[in-house]
N, C-alpha and C positions, 0 to 999 in steps of 0.2 A: 504493500500500500504506500502511496506517496503521502507526504506530510499533510496536504490539504484534505485528502480522503480520510486520514486518521482523525483530524480535527472534526470533520463532518460526522464521523461515526459517533464520537462522544456527544456532539451537539444534538444529533438526532435522538440519542438515548435520553438526554436531559429533557428534550421537548416531549418525548413520549411519557415521561414521568410526571409531567405537569398535572396538578390536581384541579379539577373543575368543580369539585364538590363544595357545597355551601358551608358545611361543618368540617373545617380542617381537622385532621387527626394528628395526634402526637404519638410517637413511639418511644419506648424507653428501654435502655439496657442497664441492668443492675449487676455490678460485680461484687463479689464477696471473697473472703478468705475462710477456709476451713482450718481450724486450729485445735490443738490439744488443750487440755485444761490449763497447762502452763503457758499457753499462747504461742507455742512453737508450731510451725507449719505442718499440716498433714499433707504428705506427698501423694502423687498419683499412684505410685507403685507399692506403697506399704500395705501391710495387712489392715483391713478396714480403711483403705486409702480412697482417693478420689475415684479411681476406676470402679472399685467395689460399691462406692456410693451411687454411681450412675447405674450400676447393675441392679441395685436395690430399687431405685426409682423406676427403672425400666419394667419392673413387675407390675406397675400401675399402667396408666393409659399413655405411655410414652413410647415413641418409635425409636429404637436404638440405631445409632449411626457408628459404623466402625471404620477405622483406617488400618488395613491389614487385620491383625488379630486383636487390636486394641479398641475398646469402646471409648469414643471421644466426644460424643454429643447425643442429645435426645431431642425429639421433636413431638409436638402435638398440634392440634389445630388452633391453638391460642398463643403458643410461646415456643421458644427453643432454648435449650440449656447447652452451653458450650464451655470448654475449658481453655483458659488462657495459658501462655507458655510456662508459668510457674505454678500451675495448678489452681489458679483463681477460678472460682465458679461464677459463671455469668448466666443470667436469665434475660433473654430478649423477648419482650412482650409485644404482640402484634399491635399496630396502631389503632387507637380508639379516639373518638371525639371527646368522651367524658372521662375525667380523672377517676371517677368511681369505678369504671369498668377495668381500668388498669390496676387499681388498688385491689379489687376483688381477686384477680388472677394472681397478683403478687402474694397476697395473704394466703391464698390457696397453696401456692408453692411452698411458703414457709410452713404451713400446717402439714405438708407432706414430708418435707425434708428434716424438720426439727426432731420428730420422734426417732428417726434413724440415728441422727447425731447424738441425741440424748442417750440412746441405748449404747452407743459406742464411747460415751463420755468425751464427745467433741463439741466444738462450738462453731457457729456461723457468725463471722465477724465482718462488719461493714466499716472500713477505715481506709485511708488512702495508701498505706504502705505496710508491708509485713511488720508486725510489732517486735518480733524477737529474733528472727533468723536473718542472716546475711544471704545474699543471693548465691554465694558460693556453696551454701549448704542446701540449696533447693534444686532438685533435679529438673531438667527440661522435659516437657511433655513429649511423648513419642509421635509427633506429627512432622512430616517432611517439611511442611511450610515453616515451622518454627526452627527446625534444624538449619535450614538455609538462611533464615533471617538472623539467627544467632551467629552463624559464620560470617555473614556479610557485615554485621554491626561490630565485629571484633576490632576493626580499625577505624570506626566512626566516632561519634561523640562519646565522652567518658561515661555518660549515664544511659546509653542505649540498652545494655543488658539489665540495668536496674528497671528500666521501663518495662521490659518483657517479663521479668520474673517477680518484681517487687511491688508493682503498683496495682491499685484497684480503683475503678472510676464509676461515675454515674453519668450516662450520656443520654441526651434527648434529641429527638428528630422532629422537624417541622416540615410541612408541605410547602411547596411554592406553586403559584397559579400559572405564571408565565415568566418570560425572561426578565421583564421589568420588575416583577415581584421578587424574583431570585436575586437580582442585583441589589435591591434594597435590603433584603433579609440577610444576605451573605455579609455585606458591609456592616450592617447593624449588629449581627451576631459577633463578628470579630471585634467591634467596638466594645461589646459587653464582656469579652473574655477576661480582661484584667480584673474586672469587678467580680466575676465568677471565681477566678483563681483565688482572689483574696477572701471573699465571703464564705466560700464552700471549701476552704482549706481544712482538711481533716487528717493531716499527716503530722502527728506529734513525734513519730519515730522514723529513723532512717538507719538502715544497716545495724539494727539491734541497739541503737543509742537514741536517747531523747534528743530531738533536734530543735534548735532555735531558728532554723532557716524558715523564713517567711515563704509561703506558697511554694512548697517543695515540688509539687507537681509541675509548676511552670519551669522551675530550674531543671528538672529531669527532662522535660520535653525540649527545652532550649538546648540541652546538652545531649540530645539523642542523635539526630541526623539532619543537618540544615537543609538537605535536599527535599525532605518529606515531612518535617515536623515544625511546630511553632507557627509563625506568621507567614503567609504567602507573600512573596516579595513585593508584588505590585497591587495588593488588594486595596490600598488606600490612595493609589495614584490616579485612578480613573474609574469609570463605570466597569466593574469587573463582571463580565458576561460569561455565558456558556463557553464560548470559544477560548476565553482567557483561562478558564479552569482546565480545558482540554490541553492547551499549550503548557500549562504548569505540569500536568501529568506526563506529557510526551517528552518533556525535557528532564525527566527524573528517571533514575535507574529503578525498574520495577522489582529488582532482586530476583524474581522468578516469574516464569511465564507458564501458561498451560499449553501443552502440545499433545494432541490426541488424548486428552483427558488426564494427562500426567503432568506433574509439576517439574519444570526444568530450571536449574539455576542459571541466571543470566549475568550475575556479577554486576560490574559497573557499566554495562551497556545501557544506553538510554532507551526508554520505551519506544521512541520513534524508530529505533534501530531493530526492535524485536517484534513489534506489533504487525501481524501479517493478515489479520482478518477483523471483520466487524461483528463477529459472533457475540451474542448477548453474554454468554458465559464468560468469554475472555474479557470483555469490557468490564463486567462486574468484578472479576478478579483484579484487574488493574486498578479499579477504583478503591479496592480494599487495601492496596499497598501504599496509599498515601495517608499520612497521619497529622495533617495540620490541626490547629486548634478548632477550626470549623471545617467540616468535610462535606463534599457533595457526593451523593449517591442518587437514589431515586428520591431523595429528600435532602434537607440540610441538617447535618448532624453537629451538635454543639458538645464539645468534648473536654471542657476545662474543669469540671467539678470532680472532686474526690468522692469515693464511695461514702455513703451516709446510711445510718440505720433508719428503720421505720420509727416514727412518721416523718423524720426530717427529710428523707429522700423525696417524699411527696410535696414538701414545701418547695423544693427545687423545681419539681414538675409544675406546680401551680404558678410559681413566679414566671417561668418562661412561657407557659401557656398564656398567662395574662398579658405578657409583654408582646408576644408575637401573633396571637390570633386576631385581635382587632386591627384593622387597617390603620386607624388613627395612631395607634401606638407605634407601629412599624414606621409610619411617616415621621413621627417625632424622633424615634431612635436614629433613623437615617439622617435626619436634619442635624442631630447632635454629632453624628459621625463625620459629617462633611466639614466640620471645623478642623479636622486633622488631615495632614498628608502623611505619607509613610513614616518619615523621620519624626514628626511630631507625635504620631501615635506610639512609636517605640518608646519615646520619652515618657509619654502618658502611662504606658504599661509599667515601666520601671518604677514610677512614682506610686502607682496604685497598689501593686502587689506586695510592696514591703510593709513592715509593721510600724513604721513611723507614723506619728499623728498626721492626718491628712484631712483637712476640712472639706476639700472638694470631693474626696472619696466618700466621706460620710454623708454629704449632701446628696450625691448621686445615688447611693444605696437607698437612702430614705425615699427619694423621689421614685426610684424604680419599684420599690415595694408598694408604695402608694398607687402608682400607675397600674400595676398588675392587679392589686386588690380592687380598685374601682372598676376594672374591666372584666373580672371573673363573674360568672353566674353566681347568684346568691349561695347556692348549695356548695360551691367550690371555694368560697372565701376562707372557710375554716382551715383549709390546708396550709395557709400562710402563717397561721398562729404559731406553730413551733419555730419557724424561722425568726419571727419577730422576738420571741422569748430568748432564743440563743443570741441574737444580735444585740438586744438591749442589755443582756447580762454579761456576755463574753466577747462580743465583737465579731468573733468567728468561731467555727466549730471546734477546731483543735484546742482552743484555749480552755474549753470545758475539761478535757482530759488533763491538760497541763496544770490546771488549778486543782483538780482532784489529786494529782500526784503531789503537788506542793502541800496540800492539806493532809498528806500521809494516808490517803485512802488506799487500802489494799485492792479494792474492787474498782480502781480508777477507770477501767475500760468497760465496765459492765453495761454502760449506756449504749455502747456500740455492738453489744452481743445480742443476737436476735433469738436466742433460745427461749427467753422468757415469754410469757403470754403477751401478744401484741395488742397494745391499747393506744388509741389515738390520743395525743396530747394536744388538746385544743385550748 
């Protein structure tokens, strides 16, 4: 394929993904750690490990997915369970218009998995980074994709392997109606990422130590691989359209390509050198190999938040739904984002994500919470209450754990452990 045909293939894919539905849907991916009582990681391979956990869950209404002899994922008609490189457990819930529908499926997942973990004396933990283990002590999942990625990242950014094995996140996806809507939402979403990195920072530990680093997730992604992570280079320089995202992808090494259904390592070759067809399966694979703070697939995926326990994770969902679903809010966010060019935005991000007192940041956070709350349906406003409580008392999520430790609490991480009965904190 020539370069223009490659661009056209991605643009066509994005156009076909446009949503013309009145009620825009949101999709959510929740990542978790499975840990022992002492908070050490449960590995994929051990007795009563992650693979055995999937096998137990497969006895219910889940369709098992294998890679070779290894069970690596589960599917049903509402969600998919997958395993990240370091054994992190992710549930991706199908898109819904109402938050309550997502909540019902998520709580059902917890009701299914928690009794198994309780029986094995293990815990399901929602936090941004492994609390006890170094990544050197965590074995890599037996997937060819992860093996190739780990190899490729060996000489890239210093935190690339930490990203793969040590992190857990909360990611939300929003629809776009057309290219004009896409342009506004992509730029607006990138504008929000520093505030998300700051407010939803839930990483009090890094490599088995308490960390004072502000917004560790941002630091890890900035130190992963500049070709594919962090901020897209020209996102704030002009109207960033479908073709611009296509060019961003095509000038990036995809690490691996699919050939006759098999993954092939492509190393440092750029995508434009290895992309040979416009098959949907191949395009979707290439889209999955880019990791910017905001990613385009069939939707716009916002990726800056750390993993959070229930019900705080649903506060994140409510905040972004309230900000992105009404057109008037998207227009307002887009207008705010236009105040920055690329250089100015990078300076803005650096100021926002650190822990120094920042009146502009506090003003923006309060305005965003208020904007979201005023736009949510009455029945969904309650989901913001846990966020407001954390923000008013601690400023950000990780500070709750740090203050628990400072107070000498032995159960300093219990609030992030999902084994206890799930009750909404309104």
